[in-house]
N, CA, C and O atoms as a printed pandas DataFrame, in Angstrom:
     atom_number atom_name residue_name chain_id  residue_number  x_coord  y_coord  z_coord
0              1         N          UNK        A               1   94.018   89.059  111.528
1              2        CA          UNK        A               1   95.002   89.540  111.358
2              3         C          UNK        A               1   95.841   90.529  112.298
3              4         O          UNK        A               1   97.053   90.743  112.296
4              5         N          UNK        A               2   94.544   91.217  113.327
5              6        CA          UNK        A               2   94.894   92.319  114.149
6              7         C          UNK        A               2   94.939   93.322  113.739
7              8         O          UNK        A               2   94.510   93.743  112.664
8              9         N          UNK        A               3   95.546   93.910  114.665
9             10        CA          UNK        A               3   95.876   95.571  114.175
10            11         C          UNK        A               3   97.137   95.707  113.479
11            12         O          UNK        A               3   97.666   94.689  113.032
12            13         N          UNK        A               4   97.626   96.715  113.347
13            14        CA          UNK        A               4   98.814   96.749  112.425
14            15         C          UNK        A               4   99.093   98.468  112.363
15            16         O          UNK        A               4   98.457   99.477  112.059
16            17         N          UNK        A               5  100.799   98.020  112.974
17            18        CA          UNK        A               5  101.646   99.438  113.157
18            19         C          UNK        A               5  102.425   99.797  112.244
19            20         O          UNK        A               5  103.197   98.840  112.199
20            21         N          UNK        A               6  102.761  100.519  111.477
21            22        CA          UNK        A               6  103.757  101.449  111.108
22            23         C          UNK        A               6  105.107  101.274  111.734
23            24         O          UNK        A               6  105.254  101.507  112.934
24            25         N          UNK        A               7  106.173  100.845  110.921
25            26        CA          UNK        A               7  107.616  101.045  111.820
26            27         C          UNK        A               7  107.911  102.179  112.540
27            28         O          UNK        A               7  108.680  102.057  113.494
28            29         N          UNK        A               8  107.393  103.400  112.239
29            30        CA          UNK        A               8  107.524  104.477  112.856
30            31         C          UNK        A               8  106.287  104.378  114.353
31            32         O          UNK        A               8  106.290  105.224  115.247
32            33         N          UNK        A               9  105.910  103.905  114.338
33            34        CA          UNK        A               9  104.814  103.666  115.871
34            35         C          UNK        A               9  103.411  104.084  115.293
35            36         O          UNK        A               9  102.362  104.001  115.932
36            37         N          UNK        A              10  103.494  104.419  114.354
37            38        CA          UNK        A              10  101.936  104.852  113.803
38            39         C          UNK        A              10  101.174  103.654  113.738
39            40         O          UNK        A              10  101.553  102.644  113.145
40            41         N          UNK        A              11   99.709  103.810  114.572
41            42        CA          UNK        A              11   99.008  102.778  114.318
42            43         C          UNK        A              11   97.982  103.360  112.844
43            44         O          UNK        A              11   97.732  104.486  112.416
44            45         N          UNK        A              12   97.570  101.904  112.371
45            46        CA          UNK        A              12   96.639  102.295  111.187
46            47         C          UNK        A              12   95.216  101.820  111.028
47            48         O          UNK        A              12   95.157  100.626  111.322
48            49         N          UNK        A              13   94.050  102.316  110.672
49            50        CA          UNK        A              13   93.045  101.655  110.567
50            51         C          UNK        A              13   92.694  101.245  109.140
51            52         O          UNK        A              13   92.880  102.049  108.227
52            53         N          UNK        A              14   92.061   99.700  108.843
53            54        CA          UNK        A              14   91.690   99.352  107.627
54            55         C          UNK        A              14   91.666  100.554  106.385
55            56         O          UNK        A              14   92.377  100.587  105.380
56            57         N          UNK        A              15   90.458  101.655  106.869
57            58        CA          UNK        A              15   90.395  102.013  105.673
58            59         C          UNK        A              15   90.946  103.728  105.781
59            60         O          UNK        A              15   90.362  104.729  105.364
60            61         N          UNK        A              16   92.283  103.622  106.499
61            62        CA          UNK        A              16   93.230  104.714  105.815
62            63         C          UNK        A              16   94.427  104.644  106.031
63            64         O          UNK        A              16   95.093  105.536  106.556
64            65         N          UNK        A              17   94.948  103.275  105.542
65            66        CA          UNK        A              17   95.965  102.554  105.071
66            67         C          UNK        A              17   96.571  103.250  103.778
67            68         O          UNK        A              17   97.566  103.968  103.876
68            69         N          UNK        A              18   96.081  103.068  102.835
69            70        CA          UNK        A              18   96.442  103.286  101.376
70            71         C          UNK        A              18   96.857  104.786  102.254
71            72         O          UNK        A              18   97.954  104.908  102.799
72            73         N          UNK        A              19   95.755  105.914  102.285
73            74        CA          UNK        A              19   96.130  107.217  102.507
74            75         C          UNK        A              19   97.426  107.480  103.260
75            76         O          UNK        A              19   98.192  108.337  102.820
76            77         N          UNK        A              20   97.774  106.696  104.537
77            78        CA          UNK        A              20   99.126  106.834  105.201
78            79         C          UNK        A              20   99.791  106.266  104.467
79            80         O          UNK        A              20  100.528  107.156  104.044
80            81         N          UNK        A              21  100.168  105.051  103.821
81            82        CA          UNK        A              21  101.055  105.212  103.085
82            83         C          UNK        A              21  101.438  106.539  101.966
83            84         O          UNK        A              21  102.433  107.259  101.882
84            85         N          UNK        A              22  100.473  106.494  101.372
85            86        CA          UNK        A              22  100.729  107.691  100.368
86            87         C          UNK        A              22  101.383  109.587  101.417
87            88         O          UNK        A              22  101.824  110.636  100.948
88            89         N          UNK        A              23  101.245  109.371  102.141
89            90        CA          UNK        A              23  101.818  110.304  102.817
90            91         C          UNK        A              23  102.793  110.351  103.278
91            92         O          UNK        A              23  103.498  111.360  103.304
92            93         N          UNK        A              24  103.142  108.990  103.877
93            94        CA          UNK        A              24  104.720  108.610  103.721
94            95         C          UNK        A              24  105.670  108.994  102.845
95            96         O          UNK        A              24  106.644  109.740  102.948
96            97         N          UNK        A              25  105.131  108.230  101.794
97            98        CA          UNK        A              25  105.914  108.493  100.492
98            99         C          UNK        A              25  106.388  109.904  100.440
99           100         O          UNK        A              25  107.570  110.237  100.513
100          101         N          UNK        A              26  105.089  110.931  100.269
101          102        CA          UNK        A              26  105.151  112.177  100.158
102          103         C          UNK        A              26  106.122  112.525  100.736
103          104         O          UNK        A              26  106.823  113.401  100.229
104          105         N          UNK        A              27  106.536  111.833  102.227
105          106        CA          UNK        A              27  107.187  112.943  103.348
106          107         C          UNK        A              27  108.578  112.372  102.940
107          108         O          UNK        A              27  109.482  112.658  103.725
108          109         N          UNK        A              28  108.935  111.577  101.800
109          110        CA          UNK        A              28  110.301  111.080  101.492
110          111         C          UNK        A              28  110.486  109.883  102.040
111          112         O          UNK        A              28  111.679  109.603  102.148
112          113         N          UNK        A              29  109.666  108.985  102.469
113          114        CA          UNK        A              29  110.126  107.563  102.926
114          115         C          UNK        A              29  110.046  106.844  101.621
115          116         O          UNK        A              29  109.039  107.060  100.946
116          117         N          UNK        A              30  110.867  106.098  101.202
117          118        CA          UNK        A              30  110.883  104.832  100.008
118          119         C          UNK        A              30  110.720  103.936  100.809
119          120         O          UNK        A              30  109.668  103.392  100.475
120          121         N          UNK        A              31  111.326  103.199  102.107
121          122        CA          UNK        A              31  110.596  101.939  102.642
122          123         C          UNK        A              31  109.591  102.203  103.726
123          124         O          UNK        A              31  109.691  103.191  104.455
124          125         N          UNK        A              32  108.556  101.261  103.841
125          126        CA          UNK        A              32  107.541  101.442  104.647
126          127         C          UNK        A              32  107.465   99.870  105.288
127          128         O          UNK        A              32  107.648   98.949  104.491
128          129         N          UNK        A              33  107.209   99.558  106.663
129          130        CA          UNK        A              33  107.305   98.540  106.952
130          131         C          UNK        A              33  105.877   98.229  108.089
131          132         O          UNK        A              33  105.944   98.995  109.050
132          133         N          UNK        A              34  104.891   97.467  108.137
133          134        CA          UNK        A              34  103.757   97.488  108.504
134          135         C          UNK        A              34  103.887   96.384  109.653
135          136         O          UNK        A              34  104.978   95.823  109.550
136          137         N          UNK        A              35  103.131   95.900  110.702
137          138        CA          UNK        A              35  103.354   94.783  111.350
138          139         C          UNK        A              35  102.126   94.704  111.912
139          140         O          UNK        A              35  101.528   95.714  112.284
140          141         N          UNK        A              36  101.516   93.183  112.052
141          142        CA          UNK        A              36  100.240   92.818  112.688
142          143         C          UNK        A              36  100.470   92.442  114.079
143          144         O          UNK        A              36  101.591   92.010  114.348
144          145         N          UNK        A              37   99.610   92.531  115.002
145          146        CA          UNK        A              37   99.534   92.223  115.872
146          147         C          UNK        A              37   99.677   90.518  116.144
147          148         O          UNK        A              37   99.935   89.987  117.224
148          149         N          UNK        A              38   99.378   89.697  114.567
149          150        CA          UNK        A              38   99.732   88.514  114.930
150          151         C          UNK        A              38  101.291   88.282  114.047
151          152         O          UNK        A              38  101.332   87.209  113.445
152          153         N          UNK        A              39  102.104   88.855  113.963
153          154        CA          UNK        A              39  103.518   89.037  113.600
154          155         C          UNK        A              39  103.769   89.160  112.016
155          156         O          UNK        A              39  104.788   89.628  111.507
156          157         N          UNK        A              40  102.805   88.724  111.428
157          158        CA          UNK        A              40  102.874   89.219  110.008
158          159         C          UNK        A              40  103.377   90.373  109.756
159          160         O          UNK        A              40  102.766   91.315  110.259
160          161         N          UNK        A              41  104.715   90.730  108.856
161          162        CA          UNK        A              41  105.121   91.994  108.264
162          163         C          UNK        A              41  104.818   92.467  106.886
163          164         O          UNK        A              41  104.601   91.678  105.967
164          165         N          UNK        A              42  104.808   93.505  106.777
165          166        CA          UNK        A              42  104.571   94.011  105.089
166          167         C          UNK        A              42  105.532   95.475  104.698
167          168         O          UNK        A              42  105.426   96.655  105.032
168          169         N          UNK        A              43  106.503   94.709  103.817
169          170        CA          UNK        A              43  107.590   95.964  103.781
170          171         C          UNK        A              43  107.271   96.305  102.383
171          172         O          UNK        A              43  107.066   95.402  101.572
172          173         N          UNK        A              44  107.205   97.747  101.991
173          174        CA          UNK        A              44  106.909   98.314  100.818
174          175         C          UNK        A              44  108.358   99.351  100.482
175          176         O          UNK        A              44  108.637  100.227  101.300
176          177         N          UNK        A              45  109.077   99.192   99.437
177          178        CA          UNK        A              45  110.036   99.900   99.205
178          179         C          UNK        A              45  109.951  100.598   97.378
179          180         O          UNK        A              45  110.066   99.925   96.353
180          181         N          UNK        A              46  109.789  101.642   97.446
181          182        CA          UNK        A              46  109.566  102.200   96.389
182          183         C          UNK        A              46  110.607  103.484   95.733
183          184         O          UNK        A              46  111.242  104.359   96.321
184          185         N          UNK        A              47  110.478  103.198   94.396
185          186        CA          UNK        A              47  111.334  104.561   93.739
186          187         C          UNK        A              47  110.286  105.720   93.292
187          188         O          UNK        A              47  110.621  106.792   92.788
188          189         N          UNK        A              48  108.561  105.186   93.650
189          190        CA          UNK        A              48  107.992  106.333   93.581
190          191         C          UNK        A              48  107.167  105.742   91.640
191          192         O          UNK        A              48  106.677  106.564   90.866
192          193         N          UNK        A              49  107.222  104.828   91.465
193          194        CA          UNK        A              49  106.355  104.154   89.760
194          195         C          UNK        A              49  106.050  102.401   90.440
195          196         O          UNK        A              49  105.000  101.768   90.329
196          197         N          UNK        A              50  107.377  101.932   91.155
197          198        CA          UNK        A              50  107.176  100.409   91.183
198          199         C          UNK        A              50  107.937  100.564   92.756
199          200         O          UNK        A              50  108.635  101.390   93.344
200          201         N          UNK        A              51  107.257   99.067   93.049
201          202        CA          UNK        A              51  107.392   98.878   94.195
202          203         C          UNK        A              51  107.946   97.522   94.827
203          204         O          UNK        A              51  107.703   96.496   94.192
204          205         N          UNK        A              52  108.499   97.442   95.737
205          206        CA          UNK        A              52  108.947   95.823   95.902
206          207         C          UNK        A              52  108.249   95.651   97.246
207          208         O          UNK        A              52  108.364   96.308   98.281
208          209         N          UNK        A              53  107.430   94.499   96.930
209          210        CA          UNK        A              53  106.574   94.574   98.426
210          211         C          UNK        A              53  106.964   93.204   99.109
211          212         O          UNK        A              53  107.248   92.211   98.439
212          213         N          UNK        A              54  106.960   93.213   99.912
213          214        CA          UNK        A              54  107.868   92.004  100.771
214          215         C          UNK        A              54  106.735   91.718  102.298
215          216         O          UNK        A              54  106.104   92.370  103.131
216          217         N          UNK        A              55  107.007   90.437  101.958
217          218        CA          UNK        A              55  106.075   89.663  103.376
218          219         C          UNK        A              55  106.617   88.789  104.015
219          220         O          UNK        A              55  107.286   87.973  103.381
220          221         N          UNK        A              56  106.518   88.664  105.430
221          222        CA          UNK        A              56  107.039   88.072  106.789
222          223         C          UNK        A              56  105.819   87.443  107.158
223          224         O          UNK        A              56  104.794   88.124  107.112
224          225         N          UNK        A              57  105.760   86.273  107.510
225          226        CA          UNK        A              57  104.472   85.498  108.036
226          227         C          UNK        A              57  104.762   85.536  109.616
227          228         O          UNK        A              57  103.995   85.176  110.509
228          229         N          UNK        A              58  105.953   86.018  109.731
229          230        CA          UNK        A              58  106.652   86.185  111.666
230          231         C          UNK        A              58  107.911   86.254  111.760
231          232         O          UNK        A              58  108.561   85.976  110.752
232          233         N          UNK        A              59  108.421   86.538  112.657
233          234        CA          UNK        A              59  110.057   86.738  112.611
234          235         C          UNK        A              59  110.852   86.166  112.449
235          236         O          UNK        A              59  111.888   86.813  112.294
236          237         N          UNK        A              60  110.992   84.566  112.361
237          238        CA          UNK        A              60  111.599   83.818  111.635
238          239         C          UNK        A              60  111.659   83.331  110.327
239          240         O          UNK        A              60  112.495   82.633  109.752
240          241         N          UNK        A              61  110.438   83.918  109.916
241          242        CA          UNK        A              61  109.964   82.991  108.443
242          243         C          UNK        A              61  110.620   83.832  107.287
243          244         O          UNK        A              61  110.817   85.044  107.207
244          245         N          UNK        A              62  110.890   82.825  106.437
245          246        CA          UNK        A              62  111.663   83.482  105.173
246          247         C          UNK        A              62  110.713   84.636  104.500
247          248         O          UNK        A              62  109.551   84.655  104.906
248          249         N          UNK        A              63  111.034   85.448  103.669
249          250        CA          UNK        A              63  110.725   86.660  103.626
250          251         C          UNK        A              63  110.183   86.388  101.801
251          252         O          UNK        A              63  110.984   85.977  100.960
252          253         N          UNK        A              64  109.039   86.642  101.547
253          254        CA          UNK        A              64  108.098   86.727  100.393
254          255         C          UNK        A              64  108.371   87.752   99.151
255          256         O          UNK        A              64  108.975   88.673   99.701
256          257         N          UNK        A              65  108.287   87.973   98.220
257          258        CA          UNK        A              65  108.149   88.947   97.685
258          259         C          UNK        A              65  106.989   88.967   96.477
259          260         O          UNK        A              65  106.957   88.026   95.683
260          261         N          UNK        A              66  105.921   90.208   96.353
261          262        CA          UNK        A              66  105.167   90.227   95.312
262          263         C          UNK        A              66  105.827   89.881   94.070
263          264         O          UNK        A              66  106.877   90.399   93.690
264          265         N          UNK        A              67  105.169   88.973   93.443
265          266        CA          UNK        A              67  106.021   88.860   91.906
266          267         C          UNK        A              67  104.798   89.168   91.023
267          268         O          UNK        A              67  103.605   88.989   91.269
268          269         N          UNK        A              68  105.461   89.730   89.815
269          270        CA          UNK        A              68  104.291   90.438   88.599
270          271         C          UNK        A              68  104.432   89.035   87.574
271          272         O          UNK        A              68  105.558   88.663   87.245
272          273         N          UNK        A              69  103.526   88.489   87.225
273          274        CA          UNK        A              69  103.563   87.519   86.251
274          275         C          UNK        A              69  103.938   87.837   85.109
275          276         O          UNK        A              69  104.925   87.376   84.535
276          277         N          UNK        A              70  103.085   88.752   84.635
277          278        CA          UNK        A              70  102.951   89.733   83.443
278          279         C          UNK        A              70  104.642   90.986   82.996
279          280         O          UNK        A              70  104.693   91.520   81.888
280          281         N          UNK        A              71  105.668   91.193   83.946
281          282        CA          UNK        A              71  106.535   91.743   84.054
282          283         C          UNK        A              71  107.541   91.549   83.329
283          284         O          UNK        A              71  108.058   90.606   83.927
284          285         N          UNK        A              72  108.291   91.795   82.338
285          286        CA          UNK        A              72  109.321   90.878   81.957
286          287         C          UNK        A              72  110.181   92.255   81.199
287          288         O          UNK        A              72  109.739   93.395   81.057
288          289         N          UNK        A              73  111.230   91.843   80.875
289          290        CA          UNK        A              73  112.429   92.305   80.381
290          291         C          UNK        A              73  113.731   92.726   81.214
291          292         O          UNK        A              73  113.897   92.167   82.298
292          293         N          UNK        A              74  114.672   93.680   80.779
293          294        CA          UNK        A              74  115.993   93.568   81.741
294          295         C          UNK        A              74  115.950   94.456   82.316
295          296         O          UNK        A              74  117.075   94.797   82.684
296          297         N          UNK        A              75  114.777   95.423   82.797
297          298        CA          UNK        A              75  114.822   96.429   83.150
298          299         C          UNK        A              75  115.178   95.722   85.185
299          300         O          UNK        A              75  114.614   94.845   85.840
300          301         N          UNK        A              76  116.435   96.745   85.537
301          302        CA          UNK        A              76  116.496   96.449   87.247
302          303         C          UNK        A              76  116.203   97.629   87.716
303          304         O          UNK        A              76  117.186   98.317   87.989
304          305         N          UNK        A              77  115.082   98.136   87.917
305          306        CA          UNK        A              77  114.752   99.199   89.186
306          307         C          UNK        A              77  115.839   99.358   90.166
307          308         O          UNK        A              77  116.316   98.288   90.543
308          309         N          UNK        A              78  116.260  100.233   90.581
309          310        CA          UNK        A              78  117.235  100.786   91.727
310          311         C          UNK        A              78  116.075  101.555   92.644
311          312         O          UNK        A              78  115.229  102.310   92.165
312          313         N          UNK        A              79  116.216  101.171   94.241
313          314        CA          UNK        A              79  115.605  101.534   95.295
314          315         C          UNK        A              79  116.538  101.720   96.253
315          316         O          UNK        A              79  117.508  101.031   96.572
316          317         N          UNK        A              80  116.076  102.847   96.714
317          318        CA          UNK        A              80  117.450  103.374   98.108
318          319         C          UNK        A              80  116.478  102.685   99.401
319          320         O          UNK        A              80  115.419  103.133   99.840
320          321         N          UNK        A              81  117.194  101.504   99.817
321          322        CA          UNK        A              81  116.499  101.128  101.036
322          323         C          UNK        A              81  116.629  101.972  102.640
323          324         O          UNK        A              81  117.474  102.863  102.727
324          325         N          UNK        A              82  116.014  101.735  103.503
325          326        CA          UNK        A              82  116.496  102.759  104.370
326          327         C          UNK        A              82  118.128  102.595  105.421
327          328         O          UNK        A              82  118.394  103.190  106.466
328          329         N          UNK        A              83  118.808  101.782  104.813
329          330        CA          UNK        A              83  120.021  101.810  105.248
330          331         C          UNK        A              83  120.718  102.487  104.233
331          332         O          UNK        A              83  121.924  102.250  104.157
332          333         N          UNK        A              84  120.122  103.431  103.284
333          334        CA          UNK        A              84  120.461  104.387  102.577
334          335         C          UNK        A              84  121.347  103.731  101.548
335          336         O          UNK        A              84  121.787  104.580  100.773
336          337         N          UNK        A              85  121.797  102.391  101.251
337          338        CA          UNK        A              85  122.256  101.539   99.846
338          339         C          UNK        A              85  121.053  101.088   98.979
339          340         O          UNK        A              85  119.953  100.602   99.246
340          341         N          UNK        A              86  121.565  101.368   98.064
341          342        CA          UNK        A              86  120.799  101.236   96.752
342          343         C          UNK        A              86  120.781   99.859   96.190
343          344         O          UNK        A              86  121.844   99.306   95.909
344          345         N          UNK        A              87  119.806   99.363   96.038
345          346        CA          UNK        A              87  119.430   97.825   95.359
346          347         C          UNK        A              87  118.759   97.706   94.106
347          348         O          UNK        A              87  117.784   98.429   93.901
348          349         N          UNK        A              88  119.170   96.838   93.178
349          350        CA          UNK        A              88  118.475   96.350   92.210
350          351         C          UNK        A              88  117.329   95.241   92.099
351          352         O          UNK        A              88  117.579   94.196   92.699
352          353         N          UNK        A              89  116.456   95.291   91.613
353          354        CA          UNK        A              89  115.916   94.286   91.718
354          355         C          UNK        A              89  115.093   94.150   90.379
355          356         O          UNK        A              89  114.582   95.156   89.885
356          357         N          UNK        A              90  114.958   92.863   89.767
357          358        CA          UNK        A              90  114.327   92.473   88.356
358          359         C          UNK        A              90  113.137   93.223   88.597
359          360         O          UNK        A              90  112.598   93.233   89.704
360          361         N          UNK        A              91  112.706   93.847   87.613
361          362        CA          UNK        A              91  111.493   94.285   87.418
362          363         C          UNK        A              91  110.410   93.326   87.901
363          364         O          UNK        A              91  109.675   93.670   88.827
364          365         N          UNK        A              92  110.252   91.863   87.175
365          366        CA          UNK        A              92  109.231   90.882   88.040
366          367         C          UNK        A              92  109.197   91.037   89.447
367          368         O          UNK        A              92  108.116   90.714   89.938
368          369         N          UNK        A              93  110.155   91.480   90.330
369          370        CA          UNK        A              93  109.902   91.490   91.262
370          371         C          UNK        A              93  109.246   92.722   92.385
371          372         O          UNK        A              93  109.025   92.807   93.593
372          373         N          UNK        A              94  109.106   93.558   91.186
373          374        CA          UNK        A              94  108.133   94.616   91.805
374          375         C          UNK        A              94  107.065   94.888   91.153
375          376         O          UNK        A              94  106.859   94.468   90.015
376          377         N          UNK        A              95  106.356   95.542   91.735
377          378        CA          UNK        A              95  105.115   95.759   91.011
378          379         C          UNK        A              95  104.533   97.520   90.658
379          380         O          UNK        A              95  104.867   98.241   91.598
380          381         N          UNK        A              96  104.185   97.877   90.150
381          382        CA          UNK        A              96  103.408   98.672   90.179
382          383         C          UNK        A              96  103.162   99.713   91.690
383          384         O          UNK        A              96  102.297   99.266   92.444
384          385         N          UNK        A              97  103.603  100.550   91.981
385          386        CA          UNK        A              97  102.958  101.214   93.360
386          387         C          UNK        A              97  101.332  101.002   93.038
387          388         O          UNK        A              97  100.854   99.960   93.485
388          389         N          UNK        A              98  100.759  101.573   92.567
389          390        CA          UNK        A              98   98.893  101.283   93.051
390          391         C          UNK        A              98   98.841   99.799   93.399
391          392         O          UNK        A              98   98.445   99.459   94.513
392          393         N          UNK        A              99   99.242   98.863   92.450
393          394        CA          UNK        A              99   99.138   97.700   92.897
394          395         C          UNK        A              99   99.861   97.033   94.389
395          396         O          UNK        A              99   99.482   96.017   94.971
396          397         N          UNK        A             100  100.946   97.900   94.762
397          398        CA          UNK        A             100  101.390   97.530   96.061
398          399         C          UNK        A             100  100.773   98.325   97.273
399          400         O          UNK        A             100  100.902   98.031   98.461
400          401         N          UNK        A             101  100.228   99.158   96.858
401          402        CA          UNK        A             101   99.412   99.716   97.769
402          403         C          UNK        A             101   97.975   99.053   97.790
403          404         O          UNK        A             101   97.439   98.586   98.795
404          405         N          UNK        A             102   97.508   99.085   96.677
405          406        CA          UNK        A             102   96.132   98.377   96.896
406          407         C          UNK        A             102   96.220   96.686   97.540
407          408         O          UNK        A             102   95.479   96.178   98.381
408          409         N          UNK        A             103   96.970   96.290   97.076
409          410        CA          UNK        A             103   97.445   94.604   97.985
410          411         C          UNK        A             103   97.846   94.566   99.152
411          412         O          UNK        A             103   97.690   93.522   99.786
412          413         N          UNK        A             104   98.624   95.969   99.897
413          414        CA          UNK        A             104   98.551   96.143  100.816
414          415         C          UNK        A             104   97.263   96.161  101.928
415          416         O          UNK        A             104   97.152   95.479  102.946
416          417         N          UNK        A             105   96.315   97.196  101.370
417          418        CA          UNK        A             105   94.927   97.488  101.877
418          419         C          UNK        A             105   94.082   96.406  102.200
419          420         O          UNK        A             105   93.459   96.169  103.235
420          421         N          UNK        A             106   94.178   95.725  101.021
421          422        CA          UNK        A             106   93.504   94.351  100.777
422          423         C          UNK        A             106   93.717   93.671  102.269
423          424         O          UNK        A             106   92.871   93.585  103.159
424          425         N          UNK        A             107   95.113   93.203  102.289
425          426        CA          UNK        A             107   95.587   92.435  103.206
426          427         C          UNK        A             107   95.401   93.000  104.816
427          428         O          UNK        A             107   95.329   92.298  105.825
428          429         N          UNK        A             108   95.344   94.554  104.726
429          430        CA          UNK        A             108   95.101   95.225  106.161
430          431         C          UNK        A             108   93.718   95.191  106.431
431          432         O          UNK        A             108   93.428   95.486  107.591
432          433         N          UNK        A             109   92.767   94.905  105.662
433          434        CA          UNK        A             109   90.982   95.335  105.564
434          435         C          UNK        A             109   90.989   93.688  105.798
435          436         O          UNK        A             109   91.174   93.607  107.012
436          437         N          UNK        A             110   90.912   92.678  105.415
437          438        CA          UNK        A             110   90.591   91.394  105.054
438          439         C          UNK        A             110   91.470   90.431  105.712
439          440         O          UNK        A             110   90.913   89.355  105.931
440          441         N          UNK        A             111   92.843   90.524  106.137
441          442        CA          UNK        A             111   94.001   89.817  106.912
442          443         C          UNK        A             111   94.272   88.647  105.866
443          444         O          UNK        A             111   94.902   87.716  106.367
444          445         N          UNK        A             112   93.878   88.459  104.286
445          446        CA          UNK        A             112   93.913   87.088  103.676
446          447         C          UNK        A             112   94.870   88.254  102.693
447          448         O          UNK        A             112   94.692   89.367  102.198
448          449         N          UNK        A             113   96.015   87.183  102.774
449          450        CA          UNK        A             113   97.209   87.343  102.464
450          451         C          UNK        A             113   97.387   87.080  101.029
451          452         O          UNK        A             113   98.349   87.655  100.520
452          453         N          UNK        A             114   96.549   86.215  100.141
453          454        CA          UNK        A             114   96.504   86.048   98.414
454          455         C          UNK        A             114   96.124   86.833   97.570
455          456         O          UNK        A             114   94.902   86.977   97.588
456          457         N          UNK        A             115   96.578   87.335   96.924
457          458        CA          UNK        A             115   96.243   88.120   95.908
458          459         C          UNK        A             115   94.812   87.669   95.271
459          460         O          UNK        A             115   94.290   86.568   95.096
460          461         N          UNK        A             116   94.396   89.047   94.995
461          462        CA          UNK        A             116   92.916   88.117   94.199
462          463         C          UNK        A             116   92.702   87.479   93.085
463          464         O          UNK        A             116   93.613   87.521   92.259
464          465         N          UNK        A             117   91.372   86.664   92.722
465          466        CA          UNK        A             117   92.040   85.903   91.610
466          467         C          UNK        A             117   92.346   86.412   90.213
467          468         O          UNK        A             117   92.972   85.794   89.352
468          469         N          UNK        A             118   91.766   87.747   90.099
469          470        CA          UNK        A             118   92.174   88.702   88.874
470          471         C          UNK        A             118   93.784   88.950   88.919
471          472         O          UNK        A             118   94.580   88.611   88.044
472          473         N          UNK        A             119   93.994   89.427   89.787
473          474        CA          UNK        A             119   95.566   89.474   89.849
474          475         C          UNK        A             119   96.661   88.727   89.187
475          476         O          UNK        A             119   96.834   87.515   89.060
476          477         N          UNK        A             120   97.243   89.580   88.861
477          478        CA          UNK        A             120   98.361   88.933   87.615
478          479         C          UNK        A             120   99.795   88.828   88.588
479          480         O          UNK        A             120  100.852   88.601   88.000
480          481         N          UNK        A             121   99.794   89.056   90.582
481          482        CA          UNK        A             121  100.747   88.989   91.268
482          483         C          UNK        A             121  100.274   87.288   91.923
483          484         O          UNK        A             121   99.166   86.754   91.867
484          485         N          UNK        A             122  101.778   86.659   92.624
485          486        CA          UNK        A             122  101.878   85.888   93.345
486          487         C          UNK        A             122  102.967   85.864   94.278
487          488         O          UNK        A             122  104.099   86.114   93.862
488          489         N          UNK        A             123  102.744   85.559   95.650
489          490        CA          UNK        A             123  104.406   85.707   96.416
490          491         C          UNK        A             123  105.311   84.657   95.880
491          492         O          UNK        A             123  105.006   83.593   95.342
492          493         N          UNK        A             124  106.470   85.152   96.126
493          494        CA          UNK        A             124  107.696   84.111   95.755
494          495         C          UNK        A             124  108.635   84.512   96.601
495          496         O          UNK        A             124  109.037   85.675   96.632
496          497         N          UNK        A             125  109.139   83.413   97.496
497          498        CA          UNK        A             125  108.833   82.178   97.064
498          499         C          UNK        A             125  107.238   81.589   96.852
499          500         O          UNK        A             125  106.343   82.424   96.720
500          501         N          UNK        A             126  107.025   80.657   96.833
501          502        CA          UNK        A             126  105.577   80.387   96.918
502          503         C          UNK        A             126  105.756   79.144   98.017
503          504         O          UNK        A             126  106.815   78.561   98.247
504          505         N          UNK        A             127  104.216   78.832   98.759
505          506        CA          UNK        A             127  104.484   77.995   99.731
506          507         C          UNK        A             127  104.441   76.699   99.334
507          508         O          UNK        A             127  104.060   76.488   98.183
508          509         N          UNK        A             128  104.832   75.518  100.220
509          510        CA          UNK        A             128  105.025   74.615   99.845
510          511         C          UNK        A             128  103.726   73.819   98.483
511          512         O          UNK        A             128  103.876   73.079   97.512
512          513         N          UNK        A             129  102.829   74.325   98.974
513          514        CA          UNK        A             129  101.337   74.025   98.086
514          515         C          UNK        A             129  101.566   74.502   96.499
515          516         O          UNK        A             129  100.871   74.095   95.568
516          517         N          UNK        A             130  102.703   75.469   96.370
517          518        CA          UNK        A             130  102.757   75.905   95.333
518          519         C          UNK        A             130  102.140   77.503   94.946
519          520         O          UNK        A             130  101.067   77.929   95.374
520          521         N          UNK        A             131  102.979   78.185   94.135
521          522        CA          UNK        A             131  102.420   79.485   94.046
522          523         C          UNK        A             131  101.150   80.223   94.619
523          524         O          UNK        A             131  100.012   79.892   94.287
524          525         N          UNK        A             132  101.381   81.095   95.373
525          526        CA          UNK        A             132  100.081   81.919   95.709
526          527         C          UNK        A             132   99.578   82.679   94.612
527          528         O          UNK        A             132  100.433   83.125   93.847
528          529         N          UNK        A             133   97.945   83.016   94.272
529          530        CA          UNK        A             133   97.761   83.435   93.028
530          531         C          UNK        A             133   98.046   83.097   91.670
531          532         O          UNK        A             133   99.047   82.381   91.702
532          533         N          UNK        A             134   97.579   83.291   90.231
533          534        CA          UNK        A             134   97.411   83.066   89.639
534          535         C          UNK        A             134   98.792   82.202   88.689
535          536         O          UNK        A             134   99.953   82.597   88.794
536          537         N          UNK        A             135   98.472   81.219   87.955
537          538        CA          UNK        A             135   99.763   80.697   87.737
538          539         C          UNK        A             135   99.631   80.669   85.862
539          540         O          UNK        A             135  100.575   80.265   85.183
């Protein structure tokens, strides 16, 4: 995956990505993007508890969302995006902030975009070969 850079220009080392994300959130950033030298981007939008985790494999590729297979219910968490607007997303299209930061750390450290086998997450929409992660 190469090196990663935050949208504000801060470079990140694999071992410090989680701390860097938490610092940015503590400073009031609710939307954070990282881009690798291979053009993959990861976006995290959080309300402080849940997060919408987005992935783009290149500048002109469709956006994928980390989908929580066990989250259910009518809840529609509200997230404020960097553009200042508020957006509601189905709870299944959000994951716990700890999971989101952990998955970002895993991707930055390993370059592997697939959630671990123990995870209840997968990327949606799925690759043509099917959902990534457990079904």
